[in-house]
FIBATOR-413424 format. One record per residue (C-alpha): residue in three letters; x, y, z. Coordinates in steps of 0.05 Angstrom, whole numbers, plus 5000, padded with zeros to 4 digits. Last residue first. Example, Ala and Ser with C-alpha at 12.3 -4.5 7.8 and 13.67 -1.06 7.14 Angstrom:
atom code=SER&c1=5273&c2=4979&c3=5143
atom code=ALA&c1=5246&c2=4910&c3=5156
***
This chain:
atom code=UNK&c1=2457&c2=7042&c3=6759
atom code=UNK&c1=2428&c2=7112&c3=6755
atom code=UNK&c1=2385&c2=7132&c3=6815
atom code=UNK&c1=2312&c2=7149&c3=6811
atom code=UNK&c1=2264&c2=7206&c3=6824
atom code=UNK&c1=2193&c2=7214&c3=6797
atom code=UNK&c1=2144&c2=7270&c3=6810
atom code=UNK&c1=2075&c2=7260&c3=6780
atom code=UNK&c1=2029&c2=7320&c3=6769
atom code=UNK&c1=1958&c2=7339&c3=6787
atom code=UNK&c1=1932&c2=7410&c3=6778
atom code=UNK&c1=1886&c2=7428&c3=6836
atom code=UNK&c1=1841&c2=7488&c3=6819
atom code=UNK&c1=1818&c2=7541&c3=6868
atom code=UNK&c1=1764&c2=7595&c3=6863
atom code=UNK&c1=1715&c2=7559&c3=6909
atom code=UNK&c1=1724&c2=7494&c3=6870
atom code=UNK&c1=1746&c2=7502&c3=6798
atom code=UNK&c1=1758&c2=7437&c3=6760
atom code=UNK&c1=1689&c2=7435&c3=6727
atom code=UNK&c1=1692&c2=7509&c3=6710
atom code=UNK&c1=1758&c2=7501&c3=6674
atom code=UNK&c1=1732&c2=7441&c3=6635
atom code=UNK&c1=1670&c2=7481&c3=6614
atom code=UNK&c1=1713&c2=7539&c3=6591
atom code=UNK&c1=1756&c2=7492&c3=6550
atom code=UNK&c1=1696&c2=7458&c3=6518
atom code=UNK&c1=1660&c2=7523&c3=6501
atom code=UNK&c1=1720&c2=7554&c3=6467
atom code=UNK&c1=1733&c2=7489&c3=6431
atom code=UNK&c1=1662&c2=7491&c3=6403
atom code=UNK&c1=1669&c2=7564&c3=6383
atom code=UNK&c1=1734&c2=7550&c3=6346
atom code=UNK&c1=1700&c2=7491&c3=6313
atom code=UNK&c1=1644&c2=7535&c3=6288
atom code=UNK&c1=1692&c2=7590&c3=6266
atom code=UNK&c1=1731&c2=7543&c3=6220
atom code=UNK&c1=1787&c2=7581&c3=6184
atom code=UNK&c1=1828&c2=7591&c3=6247
atom code=UNK&c1=1823&c2=7519&c3=6270
atom code=UNK&c1=1898&c2=7503&c3=6262
atom code=UNK&c1=1915&c2=7570&c3=6293
atom code=UNK&c1=1870&c2=7552&c3=6352
atom code=UNK&c1=1907&c2=7486&c3=6361
atom code=UNK&c1=1975&c2=7521&c3=6359
atom code=UNK&c1=1954&c2=7573&c3=6410
atom code=UNK&c1=1935&c2=7519&c3=6458
atom code=UNK&c1=2003&c2=7485&c3=6451
atom code=UNK&c1=2039&c2=7552&c3=6459
atom code=UNK&c1=2005&c2=7576&c3=6523
atom code=UNK&c1=1999&c2=7651&c3=6531
atom code=UNK&c1=1938&c2=7684&c3=6499
atom code=UNK&c1=1894&c2=7624&c3=6486
atom code=UNK&c1=1914&c2=7595&c3=6554
atom code=UNK&c1=1895&c2=7658&c3=6592
atom code=UNK&c1=1831&c2=7664&c3=6552
atom code=UNK&c1=1812&c2=7593&c3=6571
atom code=UNK&c1=1827&c2=7604&c3=6645
atom code=UNK&c1=1785&c2=7668&c3=6646
atom code=UNK&c1=1728&c2=7631&c3=6612
atom code=UNK&c1=1732&c2=7574&c3=6662
atom code=UNK&c1=1722&c2=7619&c3=6722
atom code=UNK&c1=1758&c2=7663&c3=6772
atom code=UNK&c1=1827&c2=7641&c3=6753
atom code=UNK&c1=1895&c2=7648&c3=6788
atom code=UNK&c1=1881&c2=7605&c3=6849
atom code=UNK&c1=1923&c2=7545&c3=6828
atom code=UNK&c1=1944&c2=7492&c3=6879
atom code=UNK&c1=1994&c2=7445&c3=6847
atom code=UNK&c1=1978&c2=7373&c3=6862
atom code=UNK&c1=2018&c2=7311&c3=6879
atom code=UNK&c1=2027&c2=7241&c3=6852
atom code=UNK&c1=2091&c2=7210&c3=6879
atom code=UNK&c1=2139&c2=7163&c3=6844
atom code=UNK&c1=2202&c2=7133&c3=6873
atom code=UNK&c1=2253&c2=7094&c3=6831
atom code=UNK&c1=2308&c2=7067&c3=6877
atom code=UNK&c1=2345&c2=7036&c3=6818
atom code=UNK&c1=2358&c2=7057&c3=6746
atom code=UNK&c1=2383&c2=7023&c3=6682
atom code=UNK&c1=2333&c2=6967&c3=6695
atom code=UNK&c1=2279&c2=7003&c3=6657
atom code=UNK&c1=2280&c2=7078&c3=6646
atom code=UNK&c1=2223&c2=7079&c3=6596
atom code=UNK&c1=2184&c2=7023&c3=6630
atom code=UNK&c1=2189&c2=7058&c3=6697
atom code=UNK&c1=2165&c2=7123&c3=6666
atom code=UNK&c1=2105&c2=7087&c3=6636
atom code=UNK&c1=2089&c2=7051&c3=6701
atom code=UNK&c1=2092&c2=7116&c3=6739
atom code=UNK&c1=2041&c2=7151&c3=6694
atom code=UNK&c1=2051&c2=7226&c3=6685
atom code=UNK&c1=2100&c2=7214&c3=6628
atom code=UNK&c1=2039&c2=7189&c3=6590
atom code=UNK&c1=2017&c2=7262&c3=6592
atom code=UNK&c1=2059&c2=7279&c3=6530
atom code=UNK&c1=2022&c2=7234&c3=6482
atom code=UNK&c1=2071&c2=7192&c3=6440
atom code=UNK&c1=2099&c2=7210&c3=6372
atom code=UNK&c1=2116&c2=7153&c3=6324
atom code=UNK&c1=2081&c2=7182&c3=6264
atom code=UNK&c1=2066&c2=7257&c3=6272
atom code=UNK&c1=2005&c2=7275&c3=6315
atom code=UNK&c1=1940&c2=7288&c3=6279
atom code=UNK&c1=1920&c2=7362&c3=6275
atom code=UNK&c1=1884&c2=7388&c3=6336
atom code=UNK&c1=1809&c2=7395&c3=6348
atom code=UNK&c1=1797&c2=7324&c3=6374
atom code=UNK&c1=1859&c2=7330&c3=6418
atom code=UNK&c1=1842&c2=7396&c3=6452
atom code=UNK&c1=1797&c2=7365&c3=6506
atom code=UNK&c1=1848&c2=7310&c3=6520
atom code=UNK&c1=1904&c2=7362&c3=6524
atom code=UNK&c1=1864&c2=7401&c3=6575
atom code=UNK&c1=1850&c2=7336&c3=6611
atom code=UNK&c1=1924&c2=7324&c3=6621
atom code=UNK&c1=1929&c2=7395&c3=6645
atom code=UNK&c1=1875&c2=7381&c3=6698
atom code=UNK&c1=1897&c2=7313&c3=6722
atom code=UNK&c1=1877&c2=7246&c3=6692
atom code=UNK&c1=1934&c2=7244&c3=6642
atom code=UNK&c1=1985&c2=7266&c3=6695
atom code=UNK&c1=2028&c2=7328&c3=6685
atom code=UNK&c1=2103&c2=7314&c3=6690
atom code=UNK&c1=2161&c2=7321&c3=6739
atom code=UNK&c1=2224&c2=7282&c3=6723
atom code=UNK&c1=2285&c2=7268&c3=6767
atom code=UNK&c1=2348&c2=7229&c3=6752
atom code=UNK&c1=2404&c2=7219&c3=6803
atom code=UNK&c1=2476&c2=7197&c3=6795
atom code=UNK&c1=2504&c2=7130&c3=6816
atom code=UNK&c1=2533&c2=7119&c3=6747
atom code=UNK&c1=2537&c2=7189&c3=6714
atom code=UNK&c1=2475&c2=7215&c3=6678
atom code=UNK&c1=2485&c2=7232&c3=6604
atom code=UNK&c1=2459&c2=7165&c3=6581
atom code=UNK&c1=2399&c2=7160&c3=6628
atom code=UNK&c1=2367&c2=7226&c3=6607
atom code=UNK&c1=2384&c2=7209&c3=6534
atom code=UNK&c1=2350&c2=7141&c3=6537
atom code=UNK&c1=2288&c2=7175&c3=6567
atom code=UNK&c1=2285&c2=7223&c3=6507
atom code=UNK&c1=2292&c2=7166&c3=6457
atom code=UNK&c1=2239&c2=7126&c3=6494
atom code=UNK&c1=2190&c2=7183&c3=6495
atom code=UNK&c1=2193&c2=7204&c3=6423
atom code=UNK&c1=2152&c2=7269&c3=6418
atom code=UNK&c1=2191&c2=7310&c3=6470
atom code=UNK&c1=2135&c2=7342&c3=6510
atom code=UNK&c1=2148&c2=7302&c3=6573
atom code=UNK&c1=2219&c2=7329&c3=6572
atom code=UNK&c1=2193&c2=7394&c3=6599
atom code=UNK&c1=2142&c2=7393&c3=6655
atom code=UNK&c1=2202&c2=7394&c3=6703
atom code=UNK&c1=2265&c2=7359&c3=6677
atom code=UNK&c1=2324&c2=7331&c3=6714
atom code=UNK&c1=2394&c2=7302&c3=6706
atom code=UNK&c1=2439&c2=7301&c3=6767
atom code=UNK&c1=2512&c2=7280&c3=6773
atom code=UNK&c1=2524&c2=7299&c3=6700
atom code=UNK&c1=2573&c2=7278&c3=6645
atom code=UNK&c1=2559&c2=7203&c3=6646
atom code=UNK&c1=2560&c2=7194&c3=6570
atom code=UNK&c1=2584&c2=7255&c3=6532
atom code=UNK&c1=2540&c2=7315&c3=6520
atom code=UNK&c1=2503&c2=7343&c3=6459
atom code=UNK&c1=2434&c2=7316&c3=6479
atom code=UNK&c1=2396&c2=7284&c3=6422
atom code=UNK&c1=2324&c2=7270&c3=6443
atom code=UNK&c1=2322&c2=7329&c3=6491
atom code=UNK&c1=2342&c2=7374&c3=6433
atom code=UNK&c1=2392&c2=7429&c3=6450
atom code=UNK&c1=2399&c2=7504&c3=6456
atom code=UNK&c1=2450&c2=7515&c3=6512
atom code=UNK&c1=2449&c2=7560&c3=6574
atom code=UNK&c1=2506&c2=7553&c3=6625
atom code=UNK&c1=2501&c2=7578&c3=6696
atom code=UNK&c1=2524&c2=7638&c3=6738
atom code=UNK&c1=2472&c2=7673&c3=6781
atom code=UNK&c1=2476&c2=7749&c3=6793
atom code=UNK&c1=2401&c2=7755&c3=6804
atom code=UNK&c1=2389&c2=7800&c3=6744
atom code=UNK&c1=2436&c2=7757&c3=6703
atom code=UNK&c1=2397&c2=7694&c3=6721
atom code=UNK&c1=2331&c2=7727&c3=6702
atom code=UNK&c1=2361&c2=7749&c3=6635
atom code=UNK&c1=2387&c2=7679&c3=6620
atom code=UNK&c1=2320&c2=7649&c3=6638
atom code=UNK&c1=2283&c2=7694&c3=6588
atom code=UNK&c1=2336&c2=7680&c3=6535
atom code=UNK&c1=2328&c2=7606&c3=6548
atom code=UNK&c1=2255&c2=7612&c3=6529
atom code=UNK&c1=2272&c2=7646&c3=6463
atom code=UNK&c1=2323&c2=7592&c3=6449
atom code=UNK&c1=2269&c2=7538&c3=6442
atom code=UNK&c1=2296&c2=7467&c3=6442
atom code=UNK&c1=2319&c2=7474&c3=6514
atom code=UNK&c1=2381&c2=7463&c3=6555
atom code=UNK&c1=2402&c2=7489&c3=6624
atom code=UNK&c1=2471&c2=7472&c3=6649
atom code=UNK&c1=2482&c2=7478&c3=6724
atom code=UNK&c1=2544&c2=7474&c3=6769
atom code=UNK&c1=2508&c2=7469&c3=6835
atom code=UNK&c1=2512&c2=7521&c3=6891
atom code=UNK&c1=2441&c2=7514&c3=6918
atom code=UNK&c1=2422&c2=7578&c3=6881
atom code=UNK&c1=2443&c2=7544&c3=6817
atom code=UNK&c1=2392&c2=7488&c3=6829
atom code=UNK&c1=2339&c2=7542&c3=6842
atom code=UNK&c1=2355&c2=7574&c3=6775
atom code=UNK&c1=2359&c2=7510&c3=6734
atom code=UNK&c1=2292&c2=7484&c3=6758
atom code=UNK&c1=2248&c2=7542&c3=6735
atom code=UNK&c1=2298&c2=7557&c3=6680
atom code=UNK&c1=2257&c2=7592&c3=6626
atom code=UNK&c1=2244&c2=7528&c3=6589
atom code=UNK&c1=2289&c2=7475&c3=6618
atom code=UNK&c1=2276&c2=7421&c3=6567
atom code=UNK&c1=2332&c2=7383&c3=6603
atom code=UNK&c1=2362&c2=7414&c3=6666
atom code=UNK&c1=2432&c2=7384&c3=6673
atom code=UNK&c1=2467&c2=7387&c3=6741
atom code=UNK&c1=2540&c2=7378&c3=6758
atom code=UNK&c1=2543&c2=7377&c3=6834
atom code=UNK&c1=2587&c2=7431&c3=6866
atom code=UNK&c1=2537&c2=7450&c3=6921
atom code=UNK&c1=2485&c2=7396&c3=6933
atom code=UNK&c1=2418&c2=7379&c3=6899
atom code=UNK&c1=2368&c2=7347&c3=6945
atom code=UNK&c1=2331&c2=7311&c3=6888
atom code=UNK&c1=2263&c2=7326&c3=6918
atom code=UNK&c1=2285&c2=7398&c3=6931
atom code=UNK&c1=2304&c2=7408&c3=6858
atom code=UNK&c1=2238&c2=7378&c3=6836
atom code=UNK&c1=2200&c2=7425&c3=6882
atom code=UNK&c1=2240&c2=7484&c3=6856
atom code=UNK&c1=2218&c2=7468&c3=6785
atom code=UNK&c1=2145&c2=7464&c3=6805
atom code=UNK&c1=2144&c2=7535&c3=6833
atom code=UNK&c1=2140&c2=7567&c3=6765
atom code=UNK&c1=2073&c2=7536&c3=6746
atom code=UNK&c1=2021&c2=7591&c3=6753
atom code=UNK&c1=2033&c2=7666&c3=6743
atom code=UNK&c1=2108&c2=7670&c3=6730
atom code=UNK&c1=2112&c2=7605&c3=6691
atom code=UNK&c1=2050&c2=7617&c3=6649
atom code=UNK&c1=2073&c2=7689&c3=6638
atom code=UNK&c1=2141&c2=7665&c3=6614
atom code=UNK&c1=2106&c2=7618&c3=6567
atom code=UNK&c1=2083&c2=7680&c3=6531
atom code=UNK&c1=2048&c2=7667&c3=6464
atom code=UNK&c1=2092&c2=7633&c3=6412
atom code=UNK&c1=2162&c2=7610&c3=6429
atom code=UNK&c1=2135&c2=7542&c3=6451
atom code=UNK&c1=2102&c2=7532&c3=6383
atom code=UNK&c1=2164&c2=7556&c3=6345
atom code=UNK&c1=2207&c2=7504&c3=6380
atom code=UNK&c1=2157&c2=7450&c3=6366
atom code=UNK&c1=2154&c2=7467&c3=6292
atom code=UNK&c1=2230&c2=7467&c3=6288
atom code=UNK&c1=2229&c2=7399&c3=6322
atom code=UNK&c1=2180&c2=7371&c3=6272
atom code=UNK&c1=2220&c2=7399&c3=6213
atom code=UNK&c1=2284&c2=7369&c3=6239
atom code=UNK&c1=2248&c2=7303&c3=6251
atom code=UNK&c1=2223&c2=7300&c3=6180
atom code=UNK&c1=2291&c2=7319&c3=6152
atom code=UNK&c1=2321&c2=7260&c3=6191
atom code=UNK&c1=2391&c2=7261&c3=6221
atom code=UNK&c1=2370&c2=7293&c3=6286
atom code=UNK&c1=2379&c2=7358&c3=6325
atom code=UNK&c1=2446&c2=7385&c3=6305
atom code=UNK&c1=2462&c2=7431&c3=6363
atom code=UNK&c1=2455&c2=7505&c3=6373
atom code=UNK&c1=2505&c2=7529&c3=6424
atom code=UNK&c1=2497&c2=7582&c3=6478
atom code=UNK&c1=2546&c2=7587&c3=6535
atom code=UNK&c1=2538&c2=7636&c3=6592
atom code=UNK&c1=2585&c2=7660&c3=6646
atom code=UNK&c1=2561&c2=7719&c3=6688
***
């Protein structure tokens, strides 16, 4: 198996470097692999299918995590590079690829400063990944820049109104204030926002709201405990509250209540937006 791992210079600013290091550590905490394996792993393949990736195409998976899009793209015969800010997540994907005998490239990189030349890839995609880059326009500019003219761009993101968007809304009052200039991740789940980010540099932009059926949780408490154990952003909020038991208890109650409200006969529908477009 051929692998390439390179740590890139993230940004020129000390503040941004510190922010990105904090983000990388957050996603390395808990067990995002469990979140992928138990709940969200199928979303990457849906994005690959929507883009109809062909053998031999040069594909970049941005904020790839454990490779939920990179692996199915490789199975289609594409020449795939998977990048993420968090090397621990790439290690999980690399091991999965090796176990399956898949050959692709793994590279630690910042979605806001991709280490590739203009127009390198035929397809640039990200499934519930690039949405978490703090500076949306900078990240979108990079998606467009590294995509070849006539190439395809695809992004799948949680919507603000959907379940995970509402999880972030519930956690927001308990979390530390966002850094200056950062935008809320679920904005990527609004078609008008994505259209404004990509602008007239793309054509044939198509956006569909869809839902992921989740039958993993019996009640809101089980959902909350799963997130507290495995999901980096939730763990980060609870760490921030660690010295305030009353607020910990309040967040516990709010997350459990949210889970119960979205559960219907043991099933949740987690809404996401899938956007595809063609580079001018």
